[in-house]
ZADOKOL-219891 format. One record per residue (C-alpha): residue in one letter; residue number from 1; y, x, z; chain. Coordinates in steps of 0.02 Angstrom, whole numbers, m for minus. Each point is the difference from the previous one (the first is absolute). Layout:
<pts>
A:NUM:Y:X:Z:A
...
</pts>
This chain:
<pts>
X:1:319:m1754:1242:A
X:2:179:1:m66:A
X:3:45:14:m184:A
X:4:144:115:48:A
X:5:m120:148:0:A
X:6:m18:m17:m188:A
X:7:130:73:m118:A
X:8:m88:m23:m167:A
X:9:5:m151:m113:A
X:10:m103:m146:64:A
X:11:m13:m165:m92:A
X:12:64:m161:77:A
X:13:m175:m71:15:A
X:14:m60:154:91:A
X:15:151:m3:115:A
X:16:m32:m183:41:A
X:17:m182:38:34:A
X:18:49:139:120:A
X:19:124:m111:91:A
X:20:m136:m128:32:A
X:21:81:m140:m102:A
X:22:m144:3:m123:A
X:23:m175:m8:74:A
X:24:m124:64:m129:A
X:25:m141:127:m9:A
X:26:50:182:0:A
X:27:22:65:m177:A
X:28:m52:177:m48:A
X:29:158:25:m102:A
X:30:108:m39:151:A
X:31:m82:128:110:A
X:32:m2:136:m132:A
X:33:179:m35:m51:A
X:34:62:9:178:A
X:35:m88:165:32:A
X:36:96:73:m146:A
X:37:168:m70:58:A
X:38:3:25:188:A
X:39:86:150:77:A
X:40:m49:m46:177:A
X:41:m179:7:m60:A
X:42:m81:53:163:A
X:43:77:m146:94:A
X:44:m38:m115:m147:A
X:45:m184:44:m8:A
X:46:m25:m23:186:A
X:47:82:m172:m13:A
X:48:m101:m45:m153:A
X:49:m161:m18:99:A
X:50:72:m152:87:A
X:51:66:m70:m164:A
X:52:m172:15:m78:A
X:53:m80:m93:144:A
X:54:128:m140:m1:A
X:55:21:m27:m187:A
X:56:m168:32:m82:A
X:57:m109:m150:m38:A
X:58:m174:m16:80:A
X:59:m89:23:m165:A
X:60:94:163:m28:A
X:61:m10:63:178:A
X:62:m14:186:29:A
X:63:112:142:m60:A
X:64:m126:44:m135:A
X:65:71:m146:m99:A
X:66:172:78:m19:A
X:67:m56:106:m146:A
X:68:m123:m96:m106:A
X:69:m117:146:m34:A
X:70:m168:m56:62:A
X:71:m159:m34:m98:A
X:72:21:m141:m124:A
X:73:184:34:m33:A
X:74:66:67:m164:A
X:75:68:162:71:A
X:76:m102:145:66:A
X:77:142:81:98:A
X:78:m70:8:176:A
X:79:36:68:171:A
X:80:m115:128:79:A
X:81:m88:m123:113:A
X:82:m58:m108:m145:A
X:83:m46:139:m121:A
X:84:m101:95:131:A
X:85:m87:m155:69:A
X:86:m103:m6:m160:A
X:87:m33:187:8:A
X:88:m60:m12:179:A
X:89:m113:m148:m36:A
X:90:m77:86:m151:A
X:91:m6:177:73:A
X:92:110:98:m120:A
X:93:165:92:14:A
X:94:160:m15:m100:A
X:95:98:157:m43:A
X:96:183:1:49:A
X:97:73:105:m140:A
X:98:163:81:53:A
X:99:117:m5:m149:A
X:100:181:53:m18:A
X:101:49:m41:m178:A
X:102:m25:m132:m134:A
X:103:m116:101:m112:A
X:104:m122:34:141:A
X:105:4:m184:48:A
X:106:m35:m57:m178:A
X:107:m148:119:m12:A
X:108:m76:m64:163:A
X:109:27:m183:m47:A
X:110:m71:23:m174:A
X:111:m154:84:72:A
X:112:m30:m133:132:A
X:113:17:m138:m128:A
X:114:m117:92:m120:A
X:115:m130:17:139:A
X:116:31:m172:80:A
X:117:43:83:166:A
X:118:114:m58:141:A
X:119:133:126:45:A
X:120:126:45:134:A
X:121:161:78:m64:A
X:122:70:108:138:A
X:123:175:73:14:A
X:124:65:115:137:A
X:125:175:m35:73:A
X:126:65:165:m70:A
X:127:m65:m49:m172:A
X:128:82:m171:18:A
X:129:165:86:40:A
X:130:m21:103:m159:A
X:131:m52:m140:m118:A
X:132:105:m140:73:A
X:133:m53:m181:19:A
X:134:m4:m39:m186:A
X:135:m166:89:m18:A
X:136:m75:m121:126:A
X:137:73:m146:m97:A
X:138:m85:64:m157:A
X:139:m164:25:92:A
X:140:8:m179:65:A
X:141:33:m67:m175:A
X:142:m151:92:m70:A
X:143:m109:m52:147:A
X:144:46:m183:m20:A
X:145:m66:6:m178:A
X:146:m154:104:37:A
X:147:m178:m69:m5:A
X:148:m50:114:145:A
X:149:53:m10:185:A
X:150:148:111:44:A
X:151:77:43:169:A
X:152:165:95:15:A
X:153:m2:104:158:A
X:154:129:106:91:A
X:155:m83:159:59:A
X:156:32:96:164:A
X:157:162:m65:75:A
X:158:59:5:181:A
X:159:176:m66:m35:A
X:160:14:m187:33:A
X:161:154:m15:m110:A
X:162:m88:79:m149:A
X:163:m148:m117:26:A
X:164:115:m151:m7:A
X:165:82:73:m155:A
X:166:m172:15:m81:A
X:167:m34:m183:37:A
X:168:167:m42:m80:A
X:169:m52:102:m153:A
X:170:m159:m103:m22:A
X:171:m139:101:80:A
X:172:m147:m110:52:A
X:173:m61:121:132:A
X:174:80:132:112:A
X:175:m61:137:114:A
X:176:75:39:168:A
X:177:m49:179:42:A
X:178:12:21:187:A
X:179:m146:121:14:A
X:180:115:135:69:A
X:181:58:m115:141:A
X:182:m80:m29:170:A
X:183:m131:m138:m7:A
X:184:109:m135:80:A
X:185:148:41:m112:A
X:186:m111:m6:m154:A
X:187:m55:m173:53:A
X:188:179:m58:30:A
X:189:62:66:m167:A
X:190:m145:m73:m96:A
X:191:19:m168:85:A
X:192:185:m5:m44:A
X:193:m40:26:m184:A
X:194:m141:m129:5:A
X:195:119:m129:74:A
X:196:125:32:m140:A
X:197:m122:12:m145:A
X:198:m130:m135:32:A
X:199:118:m150:m14:A
X:200:32:47:m182:A
X:201:m183:40:m34:A
X:202:23:188:m8:A
X:203:m148:95:72:A
X:204:14:144:122:A
X:205:m102:160:11:A
X:206:8:116:149:A
X:207:m76:168:46:A
X:208:m89:57:156:A
X:209:m40:183:24:A
X:210:73:133:m114:A
X:211:m44:50:m177:A
X:212:0:186:m31:A
X:213:110:88:m127:A
X:214:m34:145:m117:A
X:215:189:19:m21:A
X:216:116:m72:135:A
X:217:145:6:m126:A
X:218:m81:m137:m105:A
X:219:92:m165:9:A
X:220:m156:m93:60:A
X:221:5:101:160:A
X:222:m155:23:104:A
X:223:m29:107:154:A
X:224:m51:180:22:A
X:225:m139:m60:115:A
X:226:m108:m153:m32:A
X:227:m12:m122:145:A
X:228:m151:m109:m33:A
X:229:15:m186:27:A
X:230:m78:m60:162:A
X:231:m106:m156:m37:A
X:232:49:m85:164:A
X:233:184:32:m36:A
X:234:m25:m78:m172:A
X:235:m65:m160:81:A
X:236:149:m10:119:A
X:237:124:42:m138:A
X:238:m60:m133:m122:A
X:239:m3:m133:136:A
X:240:174:44:64:A
X:241:88:11:m169:A
X:242:m80:m125:m117:A
X:243:4:132:m136:A
X:244:m89:m39:m164:A
X:245:m75:171:m41:A
X:246:m24:159:99:A
X:247:4:179:m64:A
X:248:m118:104:105:A
X:249:m13:188:25:A
X:250:m175:64:m34:A
X:251:37:172:m69:A
X:252:97:m14:m163:A
X:253:162:91:m44:A
X:254:146:m39:m113:A
X:255:13:111:m153:A
X:256:m124:115:m86:A
X:257:m111:111:105:A
X:258:30:188:m21:A
X:259:m142:118:m39:A
X:260:m110:25:152:A
X:261:51:m163:85:A
X:262:m147:m120:4:A
X:263:33:m180:53:A
X:264:m132:m88:103:A
X:265:12:m185:38:A
X:266:m56:m66:169:A
X:267:m97:m147:m70:A
X:268:m71:m41:171:A
X:269:176:m46:57:A
X:270:20:m111:m153:A
X:271:m163:m89:38:A
X:272:51:m37:179:A
X:273:174:m61:m45:A
X:274:m68:m111:m139:A
X:275:m121:m79:122:A
X:276:140:m41:123:A
X:277:146:m64:m105:A
X:278:m1:m136:m132:A
X:279:145:54:m112:A
X:280:m11:111:m154:A
X:281:4:187:34:A
X:282:103:126:m98:A
X:283:m29:183:m41:A
X:284:152:108:m32:A
X:285:m9:171:m79:A
X:286:m133:m56:m125:A
X:287:39:133:m130:A
X:288:m106:156:m20:A
X:289:m137:m54:121:A
X:290:m185:18:m46:A
X:291:m58:m151:m98:A
X:292:m155:m18:106:A
X:293:97:m24:162:A
X:294:130:m114:m78:A
X:295:m135:m106:m81:A
X:296:m92:m14:164:A
X:297:159:m50:92:A
X:298:14:m149:m119:A
X:299:m177:m58:39:A
X:300:39:17:187:A
X:301:154:m111:m3:A
X:302:154:84:m77:A
X:303:89:m127:m113:A
X:304:158:93:m54:A
X:305:16:183:m46:A
X:306:166:84:m36:A
X:307:5:109:m155:A
X:308:155:102:m40:A
X:309:m24:187:m26:A
X:310:m151:m15:m117:A
X:311:86:m110:m129:A
X:312:166:92:10:A
X:313:m81:170:m24:A
X:314:m92:m65:m153:A
X:315:159:m78:m70:A
X:316:117:147:26:A
X:317:m124:137:m42:A
X:318:m21:m83:m170:A
X:319:188:m16:m16:A
X:320:22:188:31:A
X:321:m130:31:m134:A
X:322:83:m119:m124:A
X:323:172:76:32:A
X:324:m59:170:m55:A
X:325:49:m68:m170:A
X:326:187:33:14:A
X:327:36:m115:m147:A
X:328:m53:m158:92:A
X:329:138:m105:74:A
X:330:m48:m183:m21:A
X:331:m80:m87:149:A
X:332:m113:m101:m115:A
X:333:m74:164:m61:A
X:334:m5:91:167:A
X:335:m60:m133:122:A
X:336:m151:m85:m85:A
X:337:m115:152:21:A
X:338:54:11:183:A
X:339:m40:m183:26:A
X:340:m172:22:m78:A
X:341:m38:150:112:A
X:342:49:m100:152:A
X:343:m106:m148:m56:A
X:344:m156:109:m7:A
X:345:22:45:185:A
X:346:46:m178:48:A
X:347:m152:m70:m91:A
X:348:m112:115:100:A
X:349:76:m69:161:A
X:350:m27:m180:m55:A
X:351:m183:37:m33:A
X:352:m24:99:160:A
X:353:79:m136:108:A
X:354:m105:m134:m89:A
X:355:160:m87:m56:A
X:356:m40:m7:m186:A
X:357:m31:m179:m60:A
X:358:40:m78:169:A
X:359:153:m97:m60:A
X:360:m124:m136:m51:A
X:361:m29:m36:184:A
X:362:177:m66:25:A
</pts>
């Protein structure tokens, strides 16, 4: 791997380490710094796998040592693989709250710390384009100080360049969404992302089958017709890609269900898939589904559930109500009631998914 691919500022010690003149264990700061400074990031990440193997000491072997975020360390910032391993072992699910501004993030973090609950902070690529990378930097800083486990996850993304950009920004987990592709192409795309992300200890989620949509215009996408995940395909897919988590299609839809539309989860498909694969399973479109079915899906093996519409509706409905007072103009007067309304909904999800209090397990 040549240093010429990097255009950012790299210290002399790091440059010497890269050139091979200094033989020492791989340092987390080196890897993270290089991710932020390389423009040829795709080529860099592919080359990094070999660097890790050749430079890391035996006692620190394995890419999981690049970010020191495992049990026993001071920080609780984790990738998806580590945070969900505990959920899978202890049979609970962690909500992935989709947030798109700082106030929503603060409300979710405050709630999870108040309830001693692990949390996944999820951002869609379109939201990342809107907020910019500085929001992720702030989220990382808060997570590094938090007493509860936190994962920062990039939601639905089929653009390899945007996935690499998210890794540069500091996400600890990314999703490659190739559900719309033919099976072999989905495998190839997922494997490409896995090969880029794993050397820097970033987890990868993929999707097999299609999630429905109550509104195709929503940024989270979804399909007009649900294609349920085939359990045998799930086995082949996991083996071929090395993916860390798998989002399966069992009947949910993105968005809020309109009047007269009744969701019905195919829990028999979930049972079969869970019996055949050994990685955590993910449920997208978790908003607005009957509590009974969602709760049962957790007991049957779902370990991550995406929540977006429910918390945003609570937040912005309260904001519309608050703004009926035309004299209000200060964010510190307008936003706190919105945060509290959102926290009520989010607290219900934590309880329903059996997440509440589980931070003590890490």
